[in-house]
Every structure is written in C-alpha cells, then in structure tokens.
FINURO-771047 format. One line per 2 residues: number of its first residue (from 0); their letters; for each residue x, y, z of C-alpha. Coordinates in nm, 3 decimals. Layout:
# FINURO-771047
NUM) A) X Y Z ~ ...
# end
This chain:
# FINURO-771047
0) XX) 12.374 20.049 16.015 ~ 12.057 19.856 16.095
2) XX) 11.953 19.650 15.797 ~ 11.579 19.665 15.686
4) XX) 11.438 19.324 15.721 ~ 11.277 19.266 15.388
6) XX) 11.038 19.031 15.207 ~ 11.042 19.040 14.831
8) XX) 10.715 18.930 14.643 ~ 10.754 18.900 14.260
10) XX) 10.734 18.658 13.971 ~ 10.817 18.745 13.605
12) XX) 11.119 18.892 13.432 ~ 11.010 19.245 13.506
14) XX) 11.063 19.179 13.889 ~ 11.424 19.048 13.839
16) XX) 11.615 19.399 13.812 ~ 11.430 19.520 14.130
18) XX) 11.523 19.182 14.302 ~ 11.888 19.212 14.188
20) XX) 11.907 19.587 14.318 ~ 11.773 19.472 14.658
22) XX) 12.042 19.207 14.676 ~ 12.306 19.448 14.592
24) XX) 12.223 19.699 14.855 ~ 12.355 19.645 15.213
26) XX) 12.050 19.849 15.358 ~ 11.817 19.541 15.287
28) XX) 11.826 19.211 15.482 ~ 11.632 18.986 15.251
30) XX) 11.456 18.745 15.481 ~ 11.250 18.540 15.211
32) XX) 11.116 18.572 14.841 ~ 10.771 18.495 14.765
34) XX) 10.677 18.394 14.388 ~ 10.414 18.200 14.196
36) XX) 10.442 17.820 14.173 ~ 10.633 17.659 13.896
38) XX) 10.428 17.636 13.576 ~ 10.412 17.410 13.259
40) XX) 10.569 17.597 12.977 ~ 10.592 17.525 12.606
42) XX) 10.466 17.242 12.386 ~ 10.622 16.983 12.593
44) XX) 10.474 17.152 12.902 ~ 10.787 17.132 13.108
46) XX) 10.747 17.254 13.452 ~ 10.950 17.593 13.476
48) XX) 11.055 17.802 13.773 ~ 10.948 18.167 13.754
50) XX) 11.253 18.397 13.678 ~ 11.233 18.551 14.043
52) XX) 11.282 18.197 14.184 ~ 11.575 18.124 13.950
54) XX) 11.748 18.446 14.111 ~ 11.652 18.366 14.458
56) XX) 11.777 17.994 14.422 ~ 12.125 18.153 14.277
58) XX) 12.176 18.356 14.590 ~ 12.060 18.055 14.817
60) XX) 11.745 18.254 14.953 ~ 11.453 18.104 15.125
62) XX) 11.148 18.075 14.866 ~ 10.796 18.044 14.931
64) XX) 10.552 17.942 14.631 ~ 10.205 17.924 14.763
66) XX) 9.885 17.879 14.541 ~ 9.735 18.160 14.735
68) XX) 9.949 18.402 14.939 ~ 9.692 18.386 15.225
70) XX) 9.817 18.021 15.291 ~ 10.158 18.158 15.410
72) XX) 10.030 18.439 15.625 ~ 10.154 18.280 15.961
74) XX) 10.512 18.240 15.794 ~ 10.532 18.593 15.688
76) XX) 10.396 18.737 16.024 ~ 10.659 18.532 16.213
78) XX) 10.946 18.682 16.001 ~ 10.840 19.028 16.157
80) XX) 10.929 19.211 15.832 ~ 11.019 19.591 15.837
82) XX) 10.897 19.612 15.478 ~ 10.747 19.407 15.189
84) XX) 10.849 19.502 14.829 ~ 10.626 19.366 14.546
86) XX) 10.702 19.387 14.165 ~ 10.474 19.218 13.922
88) XX) 10.348 18.938 14.158 ~ 10.019 18.930 13.931
90) XX) 9.770 18.859 14.225 ~ 9.637 19.094 14.482
92) XX) 9.802 19.124 14.829 ~ 9.554 19.091 15.109
94) XX) 9.522 19.351 15.370 ~ 9.639 19.136 15.653
96) XX) 9.955 19.087 15.476 ~ 10.035 19.435 15.323
98) XX) 9.985 19.576 15.687 ~ 10.231 19.354 15.852
100) XX) 10.562 19.546 15.809 ~ 10.645 19.846 16.005
102) XX) 10.705 20.057 15.685 ~ 10.421 19.914 15.483
104) XX) 10.416 19.731 15.142 ~ 10.580 19.906 14.867
106) XX) 10.474 19.825 14.500 ~ 10.665 19.886 14.174
108) XX) 10.415 19.950 13.897 ~ 10.495 19.946 13.535
110) XX) 10.322 20.283 13.426 ~ 10.272 20.621 13.529
112) XX) 9.992 20.638 13.804 ~ 9.722 20.722 13.812
114) XX) 9.720 20.708 13.458 ~ 9.707 20.357 13.373
116) XX) 9.604 20.102 13.644 ~ 9.568 19.723 13.609
118) XX) 9.757 19.450 13.397 ~ 9.827 19.563 13.042
120) XX) 9.976 19.912 13.113 ~ 10.264 19.880 12.894
122) XX) 10.052 19.773 12.614 ~ 9.830 20.074 12.647
124) XX) 10.104 20.334 12.660 ~ 10.202 20.193 12.298
126) XX) 9.825 20.170 12.194 ~ 9.759 20.527 12.287
128) XX) 10.067 20.659 12.104 ~ 10.202 20.817 12.418
130) XX) 10.546 20.996 12.399 ~ 10.656 20.844 12.726
132) XX) 10.600 20.546 12.932 ~ 10.682 20.529 13.319
134) XX) 10.707 20.352 13.640 ~ 10.573 20.429 13.979
136) XX) 10.692 20.340 14.333 ~ 10.383 20.337 14.555
138) XX) 10.251 20.224 14.894 ~ 10.001 19.932 14.866
140) XX) 9.640 19.978 14.996 ~ 9.325 19.761 14.982
142) XX) 9.234 19.837 14.601 ~ 9.448 19.785 14.277
144) XX) 9.720 20.033 14.200 ~ 9.549 20.305 14.416
146) XX) 9.794 20.354 14.676 ~ 9.969 20.690 14.768
148) XX) 10.272 20.741 14.503 ~ 10.628 20.780 14.648
150) XX) 10.815 20.845 14.323 ~ 10.769 20.820 13.926
152) XX) 11.017 20.801 13.642 ~ 10.972 20.797 13.268
154) XX) 11.149 20.724 12.937 ~ 11.070 20.790 12.589
156) XX) 10.891 20.519 12.372 ~ 11.083 20.462 12.063
158) XX) 10.904 20.426 11.720 ~ 10.984 20.059 11.714
160) XX) 10.930 19.963 12.070 ~ 10.718 19.647 12.116
162) XX) 10.554 19.574 12.472 ~ 10.842 19.340 12.509
164) XX) 11.109 19.581 12.435 ~ 10.935 19.851 12.655
166) XX) 10.881 19.604 12.937 ~ 11.255 19.520 12.963
168) XX) 11.347 19.905 12.965 ~ 11.090 19.983 13.240
170) XX) 11.198 19.689 13.452 ~ 11.553 19.835 13.452
172) XX) 11.433 20.196 13.510 ~ 11.213 20.065 13.805
174) XX) 11.496 19.895 13.967 ~ 11.710 20.228 13.937
176) XX) 11.449 20.418 14.137 ~ 11.334 20.158 14.382
178) XX) 11.593 20.138 14.645 ~ 11.664 20.500 14.671
180) XX) 11.302 20.582 14.705 ~ 11.250 20.342 14.963
182) XX) 11.531 20.488 15.160 ~ 11.416 20.844 15.117
184) XX) 11.049 20.731 15.212 ~ 11.180 20.575 15.549
186) XX) 11.412 20.869 15.635 ~ 11.107 21.116 15.583
188) XX) 11.247 21.287 15.286 ~ 10.946 21.173 15.067
190) XX) 10.593 21.227 15.151 ~ 10.336 20.988 14.985
192) XX) 10.108 21.174 14.740 ~ 9.744 21.061 14.717
194) XX) 9.626 20.974 14.366 ~ 9.341 21.134 14.164
196) XX) 9.110 20.848 14.091 ~ 8.931 21.063 13.815
198) XX) 9.254 21.076 13.627 ~ 9.300 20.676 13.614
200) XX) 9.217 20.425 13.328 ~ 9.199 20.042 13.420
202) XX) 9.379 19.820 13.179 ~ 9.256 19.453 13.193
204) XX) 9.456 19.156 13.164 ~ 9.487 19.051 12.782
206) XX) 9.351 18.733 12.656 ~ 9.419 18.561 12.297
208) XX) 9.100 18.732 12.153 ~ 9.235 19.070 12.235
210) XX) 9.503 19.029 11.971 ~ 9.248 18.999 11.688
212) XX) 9.318 19.285 11.422 ~ 9.049 19.539 11.339
214) XX) 9.138 19.621 10.965 ~ 8.887 19.900 10.961
216) XX) 9.130 20.104 11.190 ~ 9.380 20.338 11.035
218) XX) 9.710 20.165 10.933 ~ 9.904 20.371 11.189
220) XX) 9.676 20.242 11.465 ~ 9.710 19.873 11.345
222) XX) 10.069 19.926 11.339 ~ 10.087 20.020 11.705
224) XX) 9.849 19.738 11.785 ~ 10.092 19.487 11.636
226) XX) 10.367 19.626 11.837 ~ 10.174 19.627 12.168
228) XX) 10.068 19.278 12.115 ~ 10.425 19.143 12.140
230) XX) 10.500 18.904 12.287 ~ 10.134 18.830 12.414
232) XX) 9.893 18.767 12.259 ~ 10.041 18.874 11.943
234) XX) 9.829 19.039 11.681 ~ 9.640 18.793 11.444
236) XX) 9.382 18.767 11.196 ~ 9.195 18.493 11.001
238) XX) 9.297 18.335 10.670 ~ 9.064 18.063 10.536
240) XX) 8.980 17.948 10.898 ~ 9.329 17.952 11.029
242) XX) 9.504 18.208 11.265 ~ 9.761 18.429 11.073
244) XX) 9.987 18.593 11.314 ~ 10.113 18.956 11.202
246) XX) 10.434 18.986 11.368 ~ 10.612 19.307 11.205
248) XX) 10.473 19.566 10.993 ~ 10.531 19.902 10.867
250) XX) 10.247 20.168 10.823 ~ 10.262 20.340 10.471
252) XX) 10.009 20.582 10.305 ~ 9.961 20.330 10.026
254) XX) 9.647 20.145 9.907 ~ 9.354 20.255 9.706
256) XX) 9.135 20.320 10.024 ~ 8.848 20.230 9.800
258) XX) 8.939 19.867 9.857 ~ 8.771 19.665 10.152
260) XX) 8.953 19.683 10.466 ~ 9.165 19.358 10.529
262) XX) 9.230 19.307 10.144 ~ 9.570 19.188 10.075
264) XX) 9.793 19.303 9.766 ~ 10.158 19.302 9.647
266) XX) 10.370 19.592 9.740 ~ 10.745 19.600 9.633
268) XX) 10.728 19.202 9.597 ~ 10.595 19.184 9.952
270) XX) 10.251 19.152 10.120 ~ 10.053 19.472 10.202
272) XX) 9.702 19.496 10.385 ~ 9.462 19.746 10.318
274) XX) 9.342 19.927 10.630 ~ 9.053 20.168 10.704
276) XX) 9.304 20.441 10.597 ~ 9.639 20.370 10.438
278) XX) 9.797 20.017 10.434 ~ 10.047 19.806 10.612
280) XX) 10.352 19.642 10.473 ~ 10.389 19.315 10.637
282) XX) 10.746 19.215 10.726 ~ 10.705 18.899 10.925
284) XX) 10.424 18.663 10.980 ~ 10.320 18.313 11.095
286) XX) 10.044 18.096 10.974 ~ 9.895 17.855 11.232
288) XX) 10.100 17.542 11.240 ~ 10.408 17.687 11.055
290) XX) 10.707 17.865 11.124 ~ 10.783 18.252 11.121
292) XX) 10.875 18.392 10.785 ~ 10.905 18.712 10.597
294) XX) 10.617 18.804 10.370 ~ 10.825 18.731 10.053
296) XX) 10.887 18.378 10.174 ~ 10.518 18.327 10.287
298) XX) 10.388 18.439 9.940 ~ 10.620 18.185 9.758
300) XX) 10.405 17.904 9.923 ~ 10.067 18.100 9.959
302) XX) 10.044 18.319 9.639 ~ 9.673 18.258 9.634
304) XX) 9.651 18.474 9.942 ~ 9.671 18.775 9.719
306) XX) 9.334 18.950 9.692 ~ 9.192 18.779 9.989
308) XX) 9.018 18.953 10.261 ~ 9.152 18.888 10.607
310) X) 8.945 18.900 10.918
# end
C-alpha cells in the first residue's frame, strides 16, 4: 500500500486525538508536525510546549514551530506532501500552503458547518441551548471555515456540559471520523459539498470582557453562559470593585422578580442571585486573589455580600 505523505498542523488538546489517530493508521506517513511556538504559562510564566508538540516529541517526529507559518513555506514545499491535515491551529493557512498537496488541505472544525464558523463555536452551541454539537471535516479554501464539507458528525449536549467537557468529547468525535473520511475522499467515495453562506454565523474569539455576566438575562440563559465560559474566560461579575468568578450554578424559579437584577440573597444556606427572570443558586465561586470555594464557605467570610447588587 502506498502511504500518504502527510503534514499535520495543530496546537491545543483538541488536535491531540486526531494526531494520535493519524499516527495509529498505516495509511499515513507523517512527514512533519507544525505547531505554535512554546508559550509562557501560569503565574510563573514557565515556557510550555503545546499539547501537539508533546505528542510529536514522544513519537520522535520532526517538528516545526514558526512564529508565522509563511516562514516555513519552502520546507513544506520541499516535503512534497500528498495531504495536509489541520486541527485547531488557530491561525489562517495561506493559499500558497493549502494548495501545496496533491489532495489539498483538510481541516477538522469543532462545530457543524455552515452553522458556526470562527473561533468560539463550542461556546456558541451551549449559549444557544442547542440540542446537539458537532464536528466537520472540510477542504480548506482561502476564507475562514468556508470550504466544501466532506463529512459531519454530532453528539447530544448534556445538561451539565461546559465548553471544556464538550470540547473534549468533540475532539474525540472528530478523531473517530477524520481518517475514514480522508480515505473515502481520496478514493472518490465522498464528493465535497459546498456550504451555504447564508446559513452561517461567525463566532469571534473570546476575550476576558466577554465573560462579564448580564444579570438582566433570565436565569436559564445565565446558567448556560456560566457553562459556556468554562474554562475561558470564565463568567464573572463585579463585587466592590473586585472580579468575582461564578464557576458553577443552578437555575431555579425562585427570587422575587421584583428585586433588582444582580441582587444577592440567601437560599438554603447558600448564595442565590436574582436574574431578569428567576434566580441562580451559586455552587462554586472565586473572588479575585482568593481560592475557589463553595458559596457556603464564601459566605462565612463575606456575610456582608448578602443584599449586595452585583454587576
């Protein structure tokens, strides 16, 4: 069997199951792995390798970590790849690179297409209270997430899913369909399907400010917001000039509804917060500069919080 000379491009945990699937399949001859440069992480700002690099090093693969992928065009061209596979690289691949391989450049995207394009697609599925989330295998073109679709697969969103847990499950789902889809595409069993641009929504990359809670929203919507903001940027609010992270909540049809949105009160010995409709029971939270704690623990040191207006 003629092996497919392959370049893999990816960076975070989302790409790891796909890289492992390629490594486990004799159909692919992995020539090199391209990933983002090592980055400083944590309070001590320790230089840390991306998850994809860790796997590549464990398998003694050649690794390229350019600041800009255009810098390694000559190296990629000289490899004469049959295919390039991309999973969560987080930067656009220029046309002169994605047109290099015989069979093109194939991208694993973390949502159904064309429904959600862009960066924060997993978060958007939770925010919109979607029943399902999905992954898409697509051919790359010159625009972001607009290329023809080769295959899609979905799974049910659980009531307690955060963006973090859904991210992990979608990464595994993507790896399951990726290699089989590529084989069927190359054999001619799959014909690329053009996307309908009018059916798409663009999801921008989240910033810290995007985690600020709007307490005027219904409690059910704020509960989804909290789950969607985990692990980044986390949902937060202001308390006496400090950021208060809201990490785990439960929406309940309680509260006076005549109270001001964002007002705190005691419910079953824990903390509750009035929303535009109904209220949230807070299970875990974290004040700026402090450790995470339950609302009961928090209230023992912050009893004056009760009756405050958050925002």
